[in-house]
C-alpha positions in Angstrom: -11.6 -31.2 0.8 -14.0 -29.3 -1.5 -14.0 -25.5 -1.6 -16.5 -23.0 -2.9 -15.8 -21.0 -6.0 -16.3 -17.7 -4.4 -18.1 -14.9 -6.3 -17.3 -11.3 -6.0 -18.9 -11.0 -2.6 -22.3 -9.6 -1.9 -23.5 -7.1 0.6 -26.9 -5.9 1.7 -26.6 -2.1 1.7 -28.6 0.8 3.1 -28.1 3.9 0.9 -27.6 6.3 3.8 -24.8 4.1 5.2 -23.1 3.6 1.8 -19.8 5.3 2.9 -19.4 2.7 5.8 -20.0 -0.4 3.8 -16.8 -2.5 4.0 -15.0 -3.5 0.9 -15.9 -7.1 1.6 -16.6 -9.2 4.8 -13.3 -9.3 6.7 -11.9 -6.1 5.3 -10.0 -4.1 8.0 -7.7 -1.2 8.4 -7.5 2.2 6.6 -8.5 0.8 3.3 -11.5 -1.2 4.5 -14.1 1.0 3.0 -12.8 1.2 -0.5 -15.8 0.8 -2.7 -14.1 -1.0 -5.6 -16.3 -1.6 -8.6 -19.6 -1.8 -6.6 -22.5 -0.5 -8.8 -20.4 -0.7 -12.0 -20.3 -3.2 -14.8 -18.9 -6.7 -14.8 -16.0 -7.7 -17.1 -15.0 -11.2 -17.7 -11.4 -12.2 -18.5 -11.8 -14.9 -21.0 -8.2 -15.5 -22.2 -4.6 -15.2 -21.0 -3.4 -12.8 -23.7 -1.4 -9.7 -22.8 -3.7 -7.4 -24.7 -6.9 -7.5 -26.8 -10.5 -8.3 -26.3 -11.2 -10.6 -23.3 -7.8 -9.9 -21.8 -7.1 -8.6 -18.3 -5.3 -5.6 -19.8 -8.3 -4.6 -21.8 -10.4 -4.9 -18.7 -8.1 -2.5 -16.8 -7.8 0.1 -19.4 -11.5 0.4 -20.4 -13.1 0.9 -16.9 -16.3 3.0 -17.2 -16.9 6.1 -15.0 -19.4 4.1 -12.7 -16.7 1.4 -12.0 -16.0 -2.2 -12.9 -15.7 -5.6 -11.3 -13.3 -8.0 -13.1 -13.9 -11.7 -12.8 -12.1 -14.7 -14.4 -13.5 -17.4 -16.7 -10.0 -18.9 -17.1 -7.0 -19.9 -15.1 -3.3 -19.6 -16.0 -0.5 -17.2 -16.3 -0.7 -13.7 -17.8 2.4 -12.0 -19.0 2.7 -8.2 -18.1 5.9 -7.9 -20.1 6.7 -6.3 -23.4 6.7 -2.6 -22.3 3.0 -2.5 -21.7 2.1 0.1 -19.1 -0.3 -2.0 -17.0 -1.6 0.9 -15.1 -5.0 1.5 -13.4 -6.0 5.1 -14.0 -9.8 5.0 -13.6 -11.4 4.9 -10.2 -13.7 2.3 -8.7 -12.3 -1.2 -9.6 -12.5 -4.6 -8.1 -10.3 -7.5 -9.4 -11.8 -10.7 -8.0 -9.0 -13.2 -8.4 -11.0 -15.6 -6.3 -13.4 -16.2 -9.2 -10.7 -17.9 -11.3 -11.2 -21.6 -11.7 -8.6 -24.3 -11.2 -5.1 -23.2 -10.6 -6.0 -19.6 -10.3 -4.2 -16.6 -11.9 -0.5 -15.7 -12.0 0.7 -12.3 -13.3 4.4 -12.2 -14.2 7.1 -10.3 -15.9 5.9 -6.8 -15.2 4.5 -4.2 -12.8 0.9 -3.3 -12.0 0.6 0.4 -11.2 -2.4 1.7 -9.3 -2.9 5.3 -10.0 -6.6 5.5 -9.1 -9.0 5.5 -6.1 -11.3 3.0 -4.5 -9.4 -0.2 -5.6 -10.0 -3.7 -4.4 -7.6 -6.6 -5.5 -8.0 -10.0 -4.1 -6.5 -13.6 -4.5 -4.0 -12.8 -7.3 -0.2 -13.8 -7.6 2.3 -11.2 -8.8 5.7 -12.7 -9.7 7.9 -10.3 -11.5 10.9 -12.4 -12.3 14.6 -11.7 -13.0 13.9 -10.8 -16.7 10.7 -8.8 -16.1 10.2 -5.1 -16.8 9.6 -2.3 -14.3 11.3 -3.9 -11.2 8.3 -4.0 -8.8 5.3 -6.3 -8.5 2.8 -3.7 -7.5 3.2 0.2 -7.3 0.8 2.6 -5.7 1.2 5.8 -7.6 0.8 9.3 -6.3 -2.8 10.3 -5.6 -4.2 6.8 -4.9 -6.8 6.9 -2.2 -8.8 4.0 -0.7 -7.2 0.7 -1.8 -7.2 -2.7 -0.2 -5.0 -5.7 -1.2 -6.4 -9.0 0.2 -4.8 -12.4 -0.1 -2.2 -11.3 -2.6 1.1 -13.2 -3.2 4.0 -11.0 -4.4 7.5 -12.3 -5.1 10.6 -12.1 -7.4 10.9 -8.4 -7.7 14.1 -6.9 -8.8 13.5 -3.7 -7.0 10.7 -3.8 -4.3 7.7 -6.2 -4.3 5.3 -3.5 -3.4 6.0 0.3 -3.2 4.3 3.7 -3.1 5.8 7.0 -4.3 5.0 10.5 -5.3 2.3 12.2 -3.3 1.7 9.7 -0.5 -1.3 7.4 -1.1 -4.1 7.7 1.4 -6.0 5.0 3.2 -4.4 1.6 2.2 -4.8 -1.8 3.6 -2.6 -4.9 2.8 -4.0 -7.9 4.5 -3.6 -11.7 4.5 -0.8 -11.4 1.9 2.6 -12.6 1.2 5.6 -10.4 0.3 8.6 -12.7 -0.4 11.8 -13.5 -2.2 12.9 -10.2 -3.4 15.7 -11.2 -5.8 19.3 -10.5 -4.9 21.3 -8.3 -5.2 18.6 -5.8 -4.1 16.0 -8.1 -2.6 13.6 -5.6 -1.1 10.1 -5.9 0.4 8.7 -2.4 -0.1 9.0 1.4 0.1 6.0 2.5 2.1 5.7 6.3 1.7 2.0 6.7 2.6 -0.3 8.8 4.8 -2.4 6.3 6.6 -1.9 2.7 5.9 -2.5 -0.7 7.6 -0.7 -4.0 7.1 -2.0 -6.9 9.1 -1.9 -10.7 8.9 0.8 -10.7 6.2 4.0 -12.5 5.8 7.2 -10.7 4.7 9.8 -13.3 4.1 13.3 -14.0 2.5 13.8 -10.2 1.6 17.2 -8.8 2.3 16.0 -5.3 3.1 13.0 -2.9 3.4 10.6 -5.0 5.5 9.3 -2.4 4.9 11.1 1.0 4.6 8.4 3.1 6.2 7.8 6.9 6.0 4.0 7.3 7.1 3.0 10.9 7.2 -0.2 9.9 8.9 0.1 6.5 10.7 1.4 3.1 9.7 -0.5 0.3 11.6 1.8 -2.7 11.5 -0.2 -5.4 13.3 -0.2 -9.1 13.5 2.4 -9.6 10.8 5.1 -12.2 10.5 8.6 -11.1 9.3 10.9 -14.0 8.6 14.4 -14.5 7.3 15.4 -10.8 6.8 18.7 -9.0 6.9 17.6 -5.4 7.3 14.1 -5.3 8.8 11.5 -2.5 9.5 13.3 0.6 8.5 11.9 3.7 10.4 12.5 6.6 8.0 16.1 6.4 7.4 16.4 10.1 6.5 17.6 13.4 7.6 14.4 15.1 6.3 12.3 16.9 8.9 9.1 14.8 9.3 6.6 13.5 11.7 6.4 9.7 10.7 4.5 7.6 13.0 3.9 3.8 13.4 2.0 1.5 15.9 4.0 -1.9 15.8 1.7 -4.3 17.7 1.3 -8.0 17.9 3.8 -9.1 15.4 6.1 -12.1 15.3 9.7 -11.6 14.1 11.3 -15.0 13.3 14.9 -15.6 12.6 15.9 -19.0 11.1 19.2 -20.6 12.1 21.9 -19.0 10.3 20.4 -15.6 10.0 20.0 -14.2 13.5 19.1 -10.6 13.7 19.1 -8.8 17.1 17.0 -5.6 16.2 13.9 -6.0 13.9 13.3 -2.3 13.9 16.1 -0.1 12.7 17.0 3.0 10.7 15.6 5.8 12.8 17.8 9.0 12.4 17.9 12.5 13.7 16.8 15.0 11.1 19.0 17.8 9.8 17.9 19.9 12.8 18.9 17.3 15.3 15.4 16.0 16.2 13.9 12.6 15.7 11.6 12.3 12.7 10.0 8.8 13.5 7.7 8.1 16.5 6.9 4.5 17.3 4.7 2.6 19.6 5.8 -1.1 20.3 3.7 -3.6 22.3 3.1 -7.3 22.5 5.6 -8.3 19.8 7.4 -11.7 19.8 11.0 -12.1 18.6 12.4 -15.6 18.0 16.1 -15.1 17.6 17.7 -18.0 19.5 18.5 -20.0 16.5 17.1 -23.3 17.7 14.7 -23.8 14.8 11.6 -23.9 17.2 8.9 -21.3 17.3 9.5 -20.0 20.8 9.9 -16.2 20.6 9.8 -13.9 23.5 8.5 -10.4 24.0 11.6 -8.2 24.2 9.8 -5.0 24.6 11.7 -1.9 23.4 14.8 -4.0 22.8 13.6 -4.9 19.3 14.2 -1.2 18.4 17.7 -0.2 17.3 19.1 2.8 19.1 17.6 4.7 22.0 14.6 6.9 22.7 15.0 10.6 22.4 14.7 12.9 25.6 15.4 16.5 25.2 16.9 16.5 28.8 18.4 13.1 29.4 19.0 11.7 25.9 19.2 14.5 23.3 21.0 12.1 20.8 18.3 9.5 20.9 17.3 8.5 17.4 13.5 7.9 17.8 10.5 9.1 19.8 9.1 6.5 22.1 5.3 6.5 22.4 4.1 4.5 25.4 0.5 4.6 24.2 -0.7 3.9 20.5 -1.1 6.8 18.2 -4.6 8.0 18.3 -6.8 8.0 15.2 -6.2 4.4 14.5 -8.5 2.5 12.1 -10.9 -0.2 13.4 -8.6 -3.2 13.6 -9.0 -6.4 15.5 -5.6 -7.2 17.3 -4.7 -10.8 18.2 -1.8 -12.4 19.9 1.4 -12.9 17.7 1.1 -16.7 18.0 -2.4 -16.8 16.9 -1.7 -14.4 14.0 1.3 -16.7 13.0 -1.1 -19.7 12.9 -3.7 -18.0 11.0 -1.2 -16.7 8.4 0.0 -20.2 8.0 -3.4 -21.5 7.4 -5.1 -18.7 5.5 -2.5 -16.3 4.1 -1.7 -15.7 0.5 -3.7 -16.2 -2.8 -5.8 -19.2 -2.4 -7.6 -21.6 -4.8 -11.3 -21.7 -4.1 -12.8 -23.7 -7.0 -15.2 -26.3 -5.5 -14.2 -28.6 -8.3 -10.4 -28.2 -7.9 -8.7 -31.3 -6.6 -5.2 -29.8 -6.2 -3.4 -28.0 -3.4 -4.9 -25.0 -1.6 -1.9 -23.0 -2.6 0.4 -23.1 -5.6 3.9 -24.5 -5.5 5.7 -21.3 -4.7 3.5 -20.3 -1.8 3.5 -23.9 -0.5 7.2 -23.8 -0.4 7.2 -20.4 1.3 4.9 -21.7 4.2 7.1 -24.9 4.4 10.2 -22.6 4.9 8.3 -20.6 7.6 7.2 -23.6 9.6 10.6 -25.4 9.4 12.6 -22.1 9.9 14.6 -22.7 6.7 16.8 -19.8 5.4 16.2 -19.2 1.6 17.5 -16.0 -0.1 17.7 -16.2 -3.9 19.2 -14.5 -6.8 16.7 -15.6 -9.4 13.3 -17.5 -9.3 15.0 -20.6 -10.8 17.0 -20.9 -7.6 13.9 -22.4 -6.0 14.9 -26.0 -6.7 12.0 -28.3 -7.3 9.6 -25.6 -8.2 8.2 -26.2 -11.9 8.1 -23.5 -14.7 11.7 -22.3 -13.9 10.6 -21.3 -10.4 7.2 -19.6 -11.2 5.1 -22.6 -10.6 2.7 -24.2 -13.1 -0.8 -22.7 -13.7 -2.8 -24.8 -16.0 -5.4 -23.1 -18.1 -9.0 -24.3 -17.4 -12.5 -23.0 -18.0 -14.8 -21.6 -15.3 -18.1 -23.3 -14.5 -21.2 -22.1 -16.5 -22.3 -18.6 -15.8 -25.3 -17.8 -18.0 -25.8 -14.2 -16.9 -22.0 -13.4 -16.9 -22.2 -11.8 -13.4 -19.3 -13.7 -11.9 -21.5 -16.1 -10.0 -21.7 -19.7 -11.4 -25.1 -21.0 -12.3 -24.9 -23.7 -9.6 -24.1 -21.1 -6.9 -27.1 -18.9 -7.9 -29.4 -22.0 -8.2 -28.5 -23.1 -4.7 -29.6 -19.8 -3.3 -32.9 -19.9 -5.2 -31.8 -17.1 -7.6 -32.3 -17.0 -11.3 -29.0 -17.8 -13.0 -30.1 -16.0 -16.2 -30.4 -12.7 -14.5 -27.4 -10.7 -13.3 -29.5 -8.8 -10.7 -32.0 -11.0 -9.0 -35.7 -10.4 -8.9 -36.8 -8.5 -5.8 -33.1 -8.0 -4.7 -31.9 -5.4 -7.2 -32.2 -2.7 -4.5 -30.2 -4.4 -1.9 -27.8 -6.7 -3.4 -24.6 -5.1 -4.6 -21.3 -6.3 -5.9 -18.2 -6.2 -3.6 
């Protein structure tokens, strides 16, 4: 089946509605209105080097004040190793991984730190590896505001696959993404210390713990996700610190494979040092498949998926969490689906995808293909190192061949054939008569 090589997407904007333009069509949640590099320059990654002209690192560390969109004219793997601080410190950035030709882009052996505002990252694979530096795949540093991670695949961290720390980030979305195979012995999904954050239509799989460990000062929307083959699941605070952490847990599917049956997906809520619960949670319409028969047939167990008991000052003063019978108000605009439909959509559309119209290989790379196979066959698979994934090439990372992108005369990230098909001039980065309305996503 042929697929379009997607450019950084376009939007028709009205200046007085600028603040409400979504990051791209389909962006949802608290990070949905991140501006990214819209209105800035376009930087093309032309090689797979760790540093230097044409490298991804150079594009990340030379972002102009008006922002940048990064596109790819090459596919393959890029090493983030060698002690290089791969850190985004300038605001207004879009990394359009969907523009990579062929096998797409793999980032390995290091951590990408996001210490800036208005960040959009799409269709990239982050695989840290047992011998990588930094521990995590992605970190959101203190002060990050307005970020959306879309169709991202993260795996093989030695600490957490994705974490936030310091002053809590504000307005984060992670959607249509994979968080999997944190490496033993730690094997953790993520530390989520945020203000307002959304995670939807994402798969958290084969992580021992922290799926996630959540401490949301504002609100965490945990909606239409699939959690699979975990040991320690959604951790609600796990602290004696006085706080007012809150989460809406709605429409998710918790799937236990045979041999790893977990009775309570949500755990870890504690009384604070003053004897009062510091985590409030609303639970609705979640399915839990914990019968071990290997068939997707979960049931809605209601509040029985939460470990402990609900606090009541009169009848249960030792209860460890605050039960919210209605969702926390102030939620973002988010479409909520049934858990089964969300599961199906994640299987068909989750993770970093290959979108080159001329590519004849698989829609996903080897690692993500194995991940979805494990989910659909309910196969348990925790690992110590990436090479434990028997049958996956490149010592478990998967193979990403280098290939060139289609001709792009004006270097705007849109191939000539795409612009020509729309009647645009492939020699002009901003089209005649459309410069006032067509903007980069």
